[in-house]
C-alpha positions as CSV (number, residue, x, y, z in Angstrom):
1,M,-23.0,2.3,26.1
2,N,-24.1,2.5,22.5
3,T,-20.9,2.9,20.5
4,K,-20.7,3.4,16.7
5,L,-18.2,1.8,14.4
6,L,-17.3,5.2,13.0
7,I,-17.1,8.4,15.0
8,S,-16.9,12.0,13.7
9,P,-14.4,14.6,15.1
10,Q,-17.3,16.6,16.5
11,S,-18.7,13.5,18.3
12,L,-15.3,12.7,19.7
13,T,-15.1,16.2,21.1
14,S,-18.3,15.6,23.0
15,V,-16.9,12.3,24.3
16,L,-13.8,14.1,25.6
17,A,-15.9,16.6,27.4
18,Q,-17.7,13.8,29.3
19,K,-14.8,12.9,31.6
20,A,-17.0,10.3,33.4
21,L,-17.0,8.1,30.4
22,N,-14.6,5.2,30.6
23,T,-12.9,6.0,27.3
24,V,-9.4,5.6,25.9
25,I,-8.2,7.2,22.6
26,I,-5.4,5.3,20.7
27,D,-3.1,7.0,18.2
28,T,-1.7,4.5,15.8
29,R,0.7,6.9,14.0
30,S,4.4,6.8,14.4
31,P,5.9,7.9,17.8
32,E,7.6,10.8,16.0
33,D,4.3,12.1,14.6
34,Y,2.6,11.6,17.9
35,A,5.3,13.5,19.8
36,I,4.7,16.5,17.5
37,S,1.0,16.8,18.1
38,H,-1.9,14.6,18.8
39,I,-5.6,14.5,20.1
40,P,-5.8,15.4,23.7
41,Q,-5.8,12.5,26.1
42,S,-4.8,10.1,23.4
43,I,-2.0,7.5,23.9
44,N,0.3,6.1,21.1
45,I,0.4,2.4,20.3
46,R,2.2,2.0,17.0
47,D,2.4,-1.8,17.4
48,F,-1.2,-2.2,16.2
49,F,0.2,-1.4,12.7
50,T,3.8,-2.8,12.9
51,Y,3.2,-6.2,14.5
52,L,3.7,-9.0,12.0
53,L,1.8,-12.2,12.7
54,E,4.2,-15.2,12.9
55,N,1.5,-17.5,11.7
56,S,-2.2,-18.1,12.1
57,Y,-1.9,-21.4,13.7
58,P,-2.7,-21.8,17.5
59,A,0.9,-20.9,18.6
60,G,1.1,-17.8,16.4
61,L,-2.3,-16.5,17.5
62,K,-1.5,-17.1,21.2
63,K,1.8,-15.2,20.8
64,L,-0.2,-12.3,19.2
65,Q,-2.7,-12.4,22.1
66,N,-0.1,-12.3,24.8
67,Y,2.0,-9.6,23.1
68,F,-0.9,-7.2,23.0
69,A,-2.3,-8.2,26.4
70,E,1.0,-7.1,27.9
71,I,1.0,-3.7,25.9
72,M,-2.6,-3.0,26.9
73,S,-1.9,-3.8,30.6
74,G,1.1,-1.6,30.5
75,V,-1.0,1.5,29.4
76,G,-3.9,0.8,31.7
77,I,-6.4,-0.8,29.4
78,S,-8.6,-3.6,30.8
79,G,-10.7,-4.1,27.6
80,A,-13.9,-2.9,29.2
81,E,-13.3,0.7,28.0
82,W,-14.7,2.4,24.9
83,L,-11.6,2.4,22.7
84,I,-11.4,5.0,19.9
85,V,-8.6,4.7,17.4
86,Y,-7.2,7.0,14.8
87,E,-4.5,7.3,12.2
88,D,-3.4,10.3,10.0
89,A,-5.7,9.6,7.1
90,L,-7.6,6.5,6.2
91,N,-6.1,6.2,2.7
92,K,-2.5,7.0,3.7
93,G,-1.5,4.6,6.4
94,Y,-2.5,1.2,4.8
95,G,-5.5,1.0,7.0
96,Q,-3.6,1.1,10.3
97,S,-6.4,2.4,12.5
98,C,-8.8,-0.2,11.1
99,R,-6.1,-2.9,11.8
100,A,-6.0,-1.6,15.3
101,A,-9.8,-1.8,15.6
102,F,-9.8,-5.3,14.2
103,L,-7.2,-6.5,16.6
104,L,-8.9,-4.9,19.6
105,K,-12.2,-6.7,18.6
106,Y,-10.3,-10.0,18.1
107,L,-8.7,-9.6,21.5
108,G,-12.2,-9.3,23.0
109,C,-12.8,-5.5,23.4
110,A,-16.5,-5.0,22.7
111,Q,-16.6,-1.2,22.3
112,V,-14.3,0.0,19.6
113,S,-14.7,2.9,17.2
114,I,-12.6,4.5,14.5
115,L,-12.2,8.3,14.0
116,H,-13.8,8.8,10.6
117,G,-11.4,10.8,8.4
118,G,-8.5,10.4,10.9
119,Y,-6.3,13.1,12.4
120,R,-6.5,15.2,9.2
121,A,-10.3,15.4,9.7
122,W,-9.7,16.4,13.3
123,L,-7.3,19.2,12.2
124,R,-9.6,20.4,9.4
125,A,-12.4,20.8,12.0
126,G,-10.1,23.2,13.9
127,L,-10.1,21.1,17.0
128,P,-7.4,21.3,19.7
129,T,-4.2,19.3,19.7
130,T,-1.5,18.8,22.3
131,S,2.0,17.4,22.7
132,E,1.4,16.3,26.3
133,V,1.5,12.6,27.1
134,P,-1.2,11.5,29.5
135,L,-0.1,9.4,32.5
136,R,-1.9,6.1,33.0
137,E,-1.5,3.5,35.6
138,S,-1.0,-0.1,34.6
139,S,-3.9,-2.6,34.9
140,I,-4.7,-6.1,33.8
141,F,-6.0,-6.6,30.3
142,R,-8.6,-9.4,30.1
143,L,-8.3,-11.5,27.0
144,H,-11.5,-12.8,25.4
145,P,-10.4,-13.7,21.8
146,K,-13.0,-13.8,19.1
147,A,-11.9,-16.4,16.8
148,D,-14.9,-16.0,14.5
149,I,-13.6,-12.7,13.0
150,M,-10.2,-14.1,12.1
151,V,-9.6,-16.4,9.1
152,T,-6.7,-18.8,9.6
153,T,-4.4,-20.2,6.9
154,A,-6.1,-23.6,7.3
155,E,-9.6,-22.0,6.8
156,M,-8.4,-20.0,3.8
157,L,-7.0,-23.2,2.2
158,Q,-10.3,-25.0,2.8
159,A,-12.1,-22.1,1.2
160,I,-10.1,-22.0,-2.1
161,D,-12.4,-24.3,-4.0
162,N,-15.6,-23.2,-2.2
163,P,-17.6,-21.0,-4.5
164,T,-19.9,-19.9,-1.6
165,I,-17.0,-18.0,0.0
166,I,-15.5,-15.1,-1.9
167,K,-11.7,-14.7,-1.5
168,L,-11.3,-11.0,-1.8
169,D,-7.8,-9.6,-2.5
170,V,-7.7,-5.8,-1.8
171,R,-4.0,-5.2,-2.3
172,D,-2.6,-2.5,-4.5
173,S,-2.7,-3.3,-8.3
174,E,1.1,-4.1,-8.6
175,E,0.6,-6.8,-6.0
176,W,-2.5,-8.3,-7.5
177,L,-1.0,-8.3,-11.0
178,G,2.0,-10.3,-9.6
179,L,4.5,-7.5,-10.2
180,S,5.4,-6.9,-6.6
181,S,5.2,-9.2,-3.5
182,S,4.3,-6.4,-1.0
183,P,3.7,-2.7,-0.7
184,Y,7.2,-2.3,0.9
185,A,9.5,-3.8,-1.8
186,V,9.1,-5.9,-4.9
187,D,10.8,-9.0,-3.5
188,F,9.9,-8.5,0.2
189,C,8.0,-11.7,0.2
190,P,9.4,-14.9,-1.4
191,R,6.6,-15.3,-3.9
192,K,4.4,-13.0,-6.0
193,G,0.9,-13.7,-7.1
194,R,-2.5,-14.3,-5.7
195,I,-4.5,-16.9,-3.7
196,P,-6.2,-19.1,-6.2
197,N,-9.7,-18.2,-7.2
198,A,-9.5,-14.8,-5.5
199,V,-11.2,-11.7,-6.9
200,W,-9.7,-8.3,-6.7
201,L,-11.1,-5.0,-5.4
202,E,-8.5,-2.4,-4.5
203,W,-9.0,-1.1,-1.0
204,H,-9.0,2.5,-2.1
205,S,-12.1,2.1,-4.2
206,L,-14.4,1.8,-1.2
207,M,-13.3,5.2,0.1
208,T,-13.7,8.7,-1.3
209,S,-11.2,11.6,-0.8
210,D,-12.0,15.2,-0.2
211,S,-9.0,17.5,0.2
212,E,-6.9,14.4,1.0
213,I,-9.3,13.4,3.9
214,S,-10.5,10.0,2.9
215,M,-14.0,8.7,4.1
216,F,-15.8,5.5,3.6
217,R,-18.4,5.6,0.8
218,S,-22.1,5.2,1.5
219,K,-23.7,1.8,1.8
220,A,-25.3,2.1,-1.6
221,E,-22.0,3.1,-3.3
222,I,-20.1,0.2,-1.5
223,L,-22.8,-2.3,-2.5
224,E,-22.6,-1.2,-6.2
225,I,-18.8,-1.5,-6.3
226,C,-18.9,-4.9,-4.6
227,Q,-21.5,-6.2,-7.0
228,S,-19.0,-5.6,-9.8
229,V,-16.9,-8.6,-8.4
230,G,-19.9,-10.7,-7.4
231,I,-20.3,-9.7,-3.8
232,T,-23.8,-9.0,-2.4
233,E,-25.3,-8.5,1.0
234,D,-25.8,-12.3,1.1
235,S,-22.1,-13.1,0.5
236,I,-19.6,-14.6,2.8
237,V,-16.2,-12.8,2.2
238,Y,-12.7,-13.7,3.4
239,V,-10.5,-10.6,2.9
240,Y,-6.8,-10.5,2.5
241,C,-4.0,-8.1,1.7
242,F,-0.3,-8.2,2.8
243,K,-0.6,-8.2,6.6
244,G,-4.3,-7.8,7.4
245,S,-4.3,-4.0,7.5
246,R,-5.8,-2.9,4.2
247,A,-8.1,-5.9,4.6
248,A,-9.2,-4.5,8.0
249,N,-10.0,-1.2,6.2
250,T,-12.0,-3.1,3.6
251,L,-13.7,-5.1,6.4
252,I,-15.0,-1.8,7.9
253,A,-16.4,-0.7,4.5
254,L,-18.2,-4.1,4.1
255,Q,-19.6,-3.8,7.6
256,V,-21.0,-0.4,6.6
257,A,-22.7,-2.1,3.7
258,G,-24.1,-4.9,5.8
259,I,-21.9,-7.6,4.2
260,Y,-20.4,-10.4,6.4
261,A,-16.7,-10.6,6.1
262,R,-13.7,-12.0,8.0
263,N,-10.1,-11.0,7.9
264,Y,-7.4,-13.4,6.8
265,F,-4.9,-11.5,9.1
266,G,-1.9,-13.5,8.0
267,S,-2.6,-12.5,4.5
268,W,0.0,-12.6,1.7
269,N,2.9,-12.3,4.1
270,E,2.0,-15.7,5.7
271,W,0.6,-17.4,2.6
272,S,3.5,-16.6,0.2
273,G,6.1,-17.8,2.8
274,D,4.6,-21.3,3.1
275,F,5.7,-23.1,-0.2
276,S,3.2,-25.9,0.6
277,L,0.3,-23.5,-0.1
278,P,-0.8,-23.0,-3.8
279,I,-0.6,-19.7,-5.5
280,D,-1.7,-18.3,-8.9
281,S,1.6,-16.8,-10.0
282,R,0.7,-15.7,-13.5
283,V,1.7,-12.1,-14.3
284,M,-1.6,-10.5,-15.3
């Protein structure tokens, strides 16, 4: 099956009509929003956004793998399906559908797509919604972790003084400037600042909004914006934010532009909590 990274509402409608396809649609919004209305046949897995990685060392990653393997098994996903994820809008949920896509790929799911424009694009297209929850039998999810897309803390530490690896901070400006430790509260994390030698590109900049429906920019536009911070098609990029969500959103944009990137999933939440790790704490 040839699956695309981004899928339009109209294409998803065609997929839904082909009932023979082994497809699962995953809604990453809150259970409350899902209960009001959602795309037909979709199931709600909020944990893809809310789960906080304990740490990116082997024990922490194994805990993450087992946690989601249990969830996926419970909703009848084996990992062989075409998995299509969506959120409300790509610029409103801190990249939650992209975080889901990243985690699914990390867990070993080969066929993963993101609804481009999210649920708002689906609604604007006038497509049907429902409040019915599909019944699914449990199964066994097969873990095949892809370590090469995940940056660990140890790898990020090794990369700090390596000029061939660009450390890309995509957090909101207040976090990058050292005025806030997270998007949730100023002092949510124990330290404010940046990973040393990082460059900054706010995640919103790689998307464009039309009537509050955000879409990824074109390859040419993304490349032009990335070049402003020294990123080209030949670059190796380690992306981070607070918990790997906005970083996952940026990862998708970089993939659209043909740039090789990996997600430091533990991000600032993990890095700032380990006082043995260096930070640039200057208020900029």
